[in-house]
Kinemage of the C-alpha trace (Angstrom):
@kinemage 1
@onewidth
@group {chain A} dominant
@subgroup {mainchain}
@vectorlist {calphas} color= white
{ca met a 1} P -22.147 42.569 -43.390
{ca ser a 2} L -19.539 43.925 -40.982
{ca val a 3} L -18.422 44.192 -37.368
{ca leu a 4} L -18.713 47.754 -36.050
{ca val a 5} L -16.338 48.872 -33.282
{ca phe a 6} L -16.848 52.074 -31.306
{ca ala a 7} L -13.538 53.845 -30.651
{ca asp a 8} L -13.658 56.308 -27.786
{ca ala a 9} L -11.437 59.266 -28.647
{ca ala a 10} L -11.621 61.414 -25.559
{ca his a 11} L -9.323 64.446 -25.919
{ca gly a 12} L -8.282 63.381 -29.401
{ca lys a 13} L -6.571 60.143 -28.395
{ca ile a 14} L -7.344 56.490 -29.078
{ca val a 15} L -6.583 54.433 -25.968
{ca lys a 16} L -5.281 50.887 -25.554
{ca ala a 17} L -8.687 49.469 -24.602
{ca thr a 18} L -9.923 50.531 -28.046
{ca his a 19} L -7.043 48.734 -29.747
{ca glu a 20} L -8.073 45.596 -27.856
{ca ala a 21} L -11.686 46.055 -28.933
{ca ile a 22} L -10.634 46.358 -32.582
{ca cys a 23} L -8.502 43.197 -32.352
{ca tyr a 24} L -11.490 41.485 -30.752
{ca gly a 25} L -13.768 42.691 -33.522
{ca lys a 26} L -11.294 41.430 -36.123
{ca ala a 27} L -11.273 37.958 -34.531
{ca ile a 28} L -15.081 37.878 -34.743
{ca ala a 29} L -15.058 39.226 -38.303
{ca asp a 30} L -12.624 36.511 -39.391
{ca lys a 31} L -14.981 33.870 -38.050
{ca met a 32} L -17.914 35.476 -39.852
{ca gly a 33} L -16.053 36.101 -43.089
{ca ser a 34} L -16.607 39.865 -42.804
{ca ser a 35} L -14.610 43.021 -42.056
{ca val a 36} L -14.213 45.589 -39.275
{ca thr a 37} L -15.468 49.167 -39.463
{ca val a 38} L -14.513 51.593 -36.682
{ca leu a 39} L -16.662 54.572 -35.691
{ca thr a 40} L -15.005 57.411 -33.801
{ca tyr a 41} L -15.298 61.164 -33.388
{ca gly a 42} L -13.493 64.411 -32.713
{ca asn a 43} L -10.134 65.802 -33.655
{ca val a 44} L -8.099 62.605 -33.905
{ca asp a 45} L -4.938 62.771 -35.977
{ca gln a 46} L -5.401 61.333 -39.477
{ca ser a 47} L -2.350 59.081 -39.177
{ca ala a 48} L -3.677 57.666 -35.884
{ca leu a 49} L -6.967 56.810 -37.586
{ca glu a 50} L -5.207 55.144 -40.518
{ca gly a 51} L -3.048 53.293 -37.994
{ca leu a 52} L -6.104 51.519 -36.597
{ca gly a 53} L -5.778 49.269 -39.623
{ca ala a 54} L -2.793 47.690 -37.905
{ca phe a 55} L -5.176 46.279 -35.284
{ca gly a 56} L -7.641 44.894 -37.803
{ca ala a 57} L -9.836 47.765 -39.014
{ca ser a 58} L -10.574 47.920 -42.735
{ca lys a 59} L -12.396 51.259 -42.576
{ca val a 60} L -12.596 54.095 -40.078
{ca leu a 61} L -15.559 56.475 -39.968
{ca val a 62} L -14.921 59.709 -38.068
{ca his a 63} L -17.449 62.392 -37.181
{ca arg a 64} L -15.451 65.596 -36.722
{ca gly a 65} L -18.520 67.516 -35.611
{ca ile a 66} L -18.697 65.677 -32.279
{ca glu a 67} L -16.172 66.814 -29.677
{ca his a 68} L -17.458 65.109 -26.534
{ca val a 69} L -19.405 61.909 -26.032
{ca asp a 70} L -23.075 62.465 -25.328
{ca asp a 71} L -24.641 59.077 -24.688
{ca glu a 72} L -27.924 59.807 -26.462
{ca val a 73} L -26.278 61.427 -29.486
{ca met a 74} L -23.717 58.643 -29.845
{ca thr a 75} L -26.346 55.936 -29.433
{ca lys a 76} L -28.351 57.393 -32.307
{ca leu a 77} L -25.254 57.780 -34.509
{ca leu a 78} L -24.156 54.213 -33.794
{ca ala a 79} L -27.624 52.865 -34.592
{ca glu a 80} L -27.670 54.716 -37.924
{ca thr a 81} L -24.130 53.621 -38.769
{ca ala a 82} L -24.873 50.004 -37.855
{ca gly a 83} L -27.739 50.140 -40.320
{ca ser a 84} L -25.770 51.732 -43.156
{ca glu a 85} L -22.820 49.382 -42.634
{ca asn a 86} L -25.049 46.314 -42.186
{ca ala a 87} L -23.285 45.602 -38.910
{ca lys a 88} L -24.518 42.446 -37.208
{ca val a 89} L -22.038 42.737 -34.330
{ca ile a 90} L -21.143 45.949 -32.467
{ca val a 91} L -18.140 45.947 -30.139
{ca phe a 92} L -17.215 48.340 -27.322
{ca ala a 93} L -14.465 48.438 -24.760
{ca phe a 94} L -15.910 47.802 -21.289
{ca asp a 95} L -14.982 51.297 -20.135
{ca thr a 96} L -17.017 54.326 -19.079
{ca ser a 97} L -18.410 54.941 -22.563
{ca gly a 98} L -19.010 51.256 -23.246
{ca lys a 99} L -20.862 50.807 -19.967
{ca ser a 100} L -23.087 53.778 -20.727
{ca ile a 101} L -23.709 53.592 -24.479
{ca ala a 102} L -23.896 49.826 -25.102
{ca pro a 103} L -27.064 49.269 -22.995
{ca arg a 104} L -28.792 52.214 -24.672
{ca leu a 105} L -27.890 50.853 -28.096
{ca ser a 106} L -29.055 47.391 -27.070
{ca ala a 107} L -32.484 48.758 -26.158
{ca arg a 108} L -32.729 50.828 -29.356
{ca leu a 109} L -31.748 47.947 -31.668
{ca lys a 110} L -33.368 45.198 -29.582
{ca ala a 111} L -29.997 43.499 -29.705
{ca gly a 112} L -28.626 41.042 -27.164
{ca leu a 113} L -25.832 42.473 -25.024
{ca val a 114} L -22.968 40.795 -23.176
{ca ala a 115} L -21.100 43.348 -21.058
{ca gly a 116} L -17.564 42.619 -19.905
{ca ala a 117} L -16.831 39.650 -22.160
{ca thr a 118} L -13.493 37.915 -21.663
{ca thr a 119} L -13.348 35.506 -24.618
{ca ile a 120} L -13.852 35.497 -28.375
{ca pro a 121} L -17.349 34.124 -29.079
{ca glu a 122} L -18.000 30.584 -30.201
{ca ile a 123} L -20.178 30.994 -33.292
{ca asp a 124} L -22.767 28.427 -34.320
{ca gly a 125} L -24.933 29.888 -37.054
{ca ala a 126} L -26.837 32.806 -35.525
{ca lys a 127} L -25.875 31.824 -31.961
{ca phe a 128} L -22.912 33.377 -30.169
{ca thr a 129} L -21.643 31.790 -26.936
{ca ile a 130} L -19.615 34.258 -24.891
{ca lys a 131} L -17.875 33.941 -21.524
{ca lys a 132} L -17.603 36.618 -18.841
{ca asn a 133} L -16.634 36.836 -15.194
{ca val a 134} L -19.399 36.870 -12.578
{ca phe a 135} L -19.569 37.167 -8.783
{ca ser a 136} L -16.600 39.567 -8.673
{ca gly a 137} L -14.472 37.224 -10.730
{ca lys a 138} L -15.106 34.108 -8.629
{ca ala a 139} L -16.868 32.284 -11.455
{ca ile a 140} L -17.219 32.291 -15.235
{ca ala a 141} L -20.606 32.279 -16.946
{ca lys a 142} L -21.503 31.417 -20.533
{ca phe a 143} L -24.066 33.576 -22.305
{ca glu a 144} L -25.831 32.569 -25.501
{ca val a 145} L -26.985 35.402 -27.762
{ca glu a 146} L -29.288 34.648 -30.686
{ca thr a 147} L -30.660 38.073 -31.675
{ca glu a 148} L -30.039 39.228 -35.237
{ca gln a 149} L -27.727 41.996 -33.999
{ca lys a 150} L -25.358 41.427 -31.110
{ca ile a 151} L -23.537 43.883 -28.872
{ca ile a 152} L -20.432 42.941 -26.902
{ca ser a 153} L -18.211 45.012 -24.626
{ca leu a 154} L -14.748 43.591 -23.976
{ca leu a 155} L -13.215 43.590 -20.506
{ca pro a 156} L -9.795 45.318 -20.829
{ca asn a 157} L -6.663 43.156 -20.912
{ca ser a 158} L -8.658 40.043 -21.812
{ca ile a 159} L -7.036 39.332 -25.180
{ca pro a 160} L -3.580 40.087 -26.604
{ca val a 161} L -3.231 43.092 -28.881
{ca thr a 162} L -1.798 42.230 -32.302
{ca asn a 163} L -0.329 44.804 -34.672
{ca asp a 164} L 0.311 43.754 -38.257
{ca gly a 165} L 1.313 47.202 -39.491
{ca gly a 166} L -1.661 47.571 -41.832
{ca ser a 167} L -3.536 50.750 -42.705
{ca ala a 168} L -7.252 51.551 -42.771
{ca ser a 169} L -9.154 53.826 -45.113
{ca val a 170} L -10.651 56.883 -43.410
{ca glu a 171} L -13.974 58.497 -44.261
{ca glu a 172} L -15.499 61.563 -42.635
{ca leu a 173} L -19.137 61.385 -41.608
{ca asn a 174} L -21.363 64.394 -42.068
{ca thr a 175} L -24.445 62.836 -40.523
{ca pro a 176} L -26.505 65.562 -38.821
{ca val a 177} L -26.549 65.036 -35.071
{ca asp a 178} L -28.906 66.503 -32.519
{ca gln a 179} L -27.671 68.854 -29.852
{ca gly a 180} L -27.204 66.749 -26.735
{ca arg a 181} L -29.035 67.629 -23.537
{ca ile a 182} L -25.708 67.748 -21.690
{ca ser a 183} L -23.069 70.342 -22.532
{ca val a 184} L -19.458 70.227 -21.326
{ca gln a 185} L -18.494 73.588 -19.836
{ca glu a 186} L -15.054 72.659 -18.578
{ca phe a 187} L -12.800 69.633 -18.385
{ca lys a 188} L -10.143 69.093 -15.743
{ca ala a 189} L -7.911 66.056 -16.131
{ca glu a 190} L -7.622 63.918 -13.013
{ca gly a 191} L -4.283 62.492 -12.058
{ca gly a 192} L -1.896 64.813 -13.876
{ca asp a 193} L 0.465 63.370 -16.431
{ca gly a 194} L 0.742 59.888 -14.930
{ca ile a 195} L -0.373 56.638 -16.541
{ca pro a 196} L -4.179 56.246 -16.280
{ca leu a 197} L -4.912 53.229 -14.099
{ca pro a 198} L -7.247 51.465 -16.574
{ca glu a 199} L -4.477 51.717 -19.199
{ca ala a 200} L -1.579 50.669 -16.975
{ca glu a 201} L 0.071 47.305 -17.534
{ca leu a 202} L 2.110 47.606 -14.324
{ca val a 203} L 0.692 48.931 -11.049
{ca val a 204} L 2.309 49.460 -7.642
{ca ser a 205} L -0.242 49.902 -4.871
{ca ala a 206} L -0.161 50.402 -1.120
{ca gly a 207} L -2.459 50.584 1.863
{ca arg a 208} L -2.519 51.693 5.472
{ca gly a 209} L 0.597 49.619 6.105
{ca leu a 210} L 2.555 52.597 4.750
{ca lys a 211} L 1.527 54.441 7.964
{ca gly a 212} L 1.217 57.886 6.373
{ca pro a 213} L 1.265 59.882 3.118
{ca glu a 214} L 4.804 61.064 3.837
{ca asn a 215} L 6.043 57.506 3.207
{ca trp a 216} L 4.632 57.177 -0.304
{ca gly a 217} L 7.990 58.004 -1.844
{ca ile a 218} L 9.087 54.363 -1.668
{ca val a 219} L 5.981 53.362 -3.655
{ca glu a 220} L 6.568 56.061 -6.263
{ca asp a 221} L 10.267 55.180 -6.546
{ca leu a 222} L 9.472 51.578 -7.461
{ca ala a 223} L 6.689 52.677 -9.820
{ca asn a 224} L 9.033 55.105 -11.582
{ca glu a 225} L 11.689 52.453 -12.111
{ca leu a 226} L 9.128 50.003 -13.471
{ca gly a 227} L 7.263 52.590 -15.546
{ca ala a 228} L 4.168 51.713 -13.539
{ca ala a 229} L 1.096 53.556 -12.289
{ca thr a 230} L 0.506 54.023 -8.572
{ca ala a 231} L -2.671 52.997 -6.757
{ca cys a 232} L -4.034 52.617 -3.249
{ca ser a 233} L -6.694 50.911 -1.161
{ca arg a 234} L -9.973 52.625 -0.275
{ca pro a 235} L -9.120 53.517 3.351
{ca val a 236} L -6.014 55.342 2.135
{ca ala a 237} L -8.096 57.463 -0.266
{ca asp a 238} L -10.859 58.012 2.295
{ca ile a 239} L -8.485 59.471 4.899
{ca gly a 240} L -6.853 61.703 2.284
{ca trp a 241} L -3.431 60.133 2.023
{ca arg a 242} L -3.858 59.649 -1.726
{ca pro a 243} L -6.277 61.072 -4.328
{ca his a 244} L -9.486 59.145 -4.957
{ca his a 245} L -8.647 58.469 -8.608
{ca glu a 246} L -5.909 56.088 -7.349
{ca his a 247} L -8.361 53.972 -5.342
{ca val a 248} L -8.649 50.495 -6.868
{ca gly a 249} L -11.281 47.984 -5.832
{ca gln a 250} L -14.950 47.175 -6.160
{ca thr a 251} L -16.000 50.740 -5.330
{ca gly a 252} L -13.037 52.344 -7.090
{ca val a 253} L -11.238 51.639 -10.355
{ca ala a 254} L -11.266 48.034 -11.563
{ca ile a 255} L -7.942 47.143 -13.168
{ca arg a 256} L -6.435 44.166 -15.008
{ca pro a 257} L -2.704 44.904 -15.321
{ca asn a 258} L -0.059 42.353 -16.221
{ca leu a 259} L 1.587 42.969 -12.828
{ca tyr a 260} L -0.003 44.244 -9.614
{ca ile a 261} L 2.252 44.807 -6.598
{ca ala a 262} L 0.371 45.415 -3.342
{ca ala a 263} L 2.250 46.549 -0.229
{ca gly a 264} L 0.617 46.877 3.174
{ca ile a 265} L -2.857 45.922 1.929
{ca ser a 266} L -4.668 43.164 3.811
{ca gly a 267} L -6.833 42.165 0.848
{ca ala a 268} L -10.457 42.727 1.812
{ca ile a 269} L -12.967 41.197 -0.607
{ca gln a 270} L -13.914 44.649 -1.948
{ca his a 271} L -10.303 45.328 -2.903
{ca leu a 272} L -9.822 41.894 -4.446
{ca ala a 273} L -12.916 42.361 -6.599
{ca gly a 274} L -11.228 45.257 -8.391
{ca val a 275} L -7.803 43.688 -8.949
{ca asn a 276} L -8.291 39.920 -9.209
{ca gly a 277} L -8.174 40.089 -13.005
{ca ser a 278} L -4.479 41.006 -12.808
{ca lys a 279} L -2.227 38.564 -14.635
{ca thr a 280} L 0.314 38.408 -11.782
{ca ile a 281} L -0.243 39.598 -8.206
{ca val a 282} L 2.641 40.193 -5.777
{ca val a 283} L 1.699 40.810 -2.136
{ca ile a 284} L 3.978 42.312 0.518
{ca asn a 285} L 2.695 42.220 4.085
{ca thr a 286} L 4.067 41.691 7.590
{ca asp a 287} L 1.055 39.528 8.501
{ca pro a 288} L 1.464 35.987 7.110
{ca glu a 289} L -2.280 35.447 7.636
{ca ala a 290} L -3.335 38.414 5.493
{ca pro a 291} L -6.191 37.312 3.171
{ca phe a 292} L -4.419 38.803 0.145
{ca phe a 293} L -1.816 36.023 0.215
{ca lys a 294} L -4.506 33.534 -0.840
{ca ala a 295} L -5.000 35.447 -4.094
{ca ala a 296} L -1.312 36.176 -4.685
{ca asp a 297} L 0.904 34.537 -7.267
{ca tyr a 298} L 3.925 35.606 -5.222
{ca gly a 299} L 3.953 36.608 -1.563
{ca ile a 300} L 6.601 38.295 0.571
{ca val a 301} L 6.142 38.250 4.328
{ca gly a 302} L 8.084 41.339 5.274
{ca asp a 303} L 8.094 45.039 6.038
{ca ala a 304} L 7.219 47.203 3.015
{ca phe a 305} L 9.729 49.806 4.253
{ca glu a 306} L 12.476 47.238 3.735
{ca val a 307} L 11.119 45.278 0.778
{ca leu a 308} L 10.086 48.103 -1.566
{ca pro a 309} L 13.492 49.888 -1.569
{ca arg a 310} L 15.236 46.553 -2.161
{ca leu a 311} L 12.918 45.825 -5.087
{ca thr a 312} L 13.647 49.285 -6.476
{ca glu a 313} L 17.388 48.681 -6.264
{ca ala a 314} L 17.000 45.269 -7.891
{ca val a 315} L 15.095 46.835 -10.800
{ca lys a 316} L 17.778 49.510 -11.196
{ca lys a 317} L 20.525 46.872 -11.324
{ca phe a 318} L 18.589 44.794 -13.814
{ca lys a 319} L 18.039 47.813 -16.077
{ca ser a 320} L 21.691 48.891 -15.913
{ca ala a 321} L 22.829 45.364 -16.783
{ca asn a 322} L 20.572 45.259 -19.834
């Protein structure tokens, strides 16, 4: 009996959300008295695969014959691997692949699914009790899962990542896979070489209070000093000031960084729904009645054109002194 974790390896890289999922799987495995097996694919470096043992994996299965995720193909491979590994729990990161593949696998295995879990399950025999956010993060619900097999996808940045320096054994799978109905003809990375928003632990964001795209330099300056990603509100993306992949909110990218700095954003409910999982929220706005202040951990009533450069200088001084 084992816990099976799916590791997305888009473009040959294992991302932070996968490390979290493996740590999560290890916590469940410890409670069950079992071990963690990771299933991944593609041309991932051997040392990176072995390094997944540091996050709790005992064994890594890699299918080199799969280069891109096809939901149907991966669902079938996961179902077969769950059977051969006697996996009673299957864990995903709650990312694009997890949102797409986990429900398919749930239907195929007739397994209960909790999507976007935020806590390690309470285990009572065959019953798992799992918490997740509902109503755009305004409430927490408990779900009880009693099926023989259980599928859980973990909301990013919900648990700490631990690294004990261990190593996992790596085995290559040669399982025949069907040709998927979707073929990738070309891939163009969105966002250049910057930090992907879902992976960022620090985010500096701005809205229409910046008055125009020509003023975004003060946002980027602070982000560069912090080593943060940049983001924006929906209106800013809609009018073309910033690219759409930077739009965070209910209809954009949902993020859960350790620090979210928002300048010139009023804090509409749609925006809050995508960022309210942030560990610490700092709001900068000239309007003391802006709704965002109610959700903020720290608020600065002031002009972003004055506050952001001063924050940048403060970060520079702090870094030079340390």
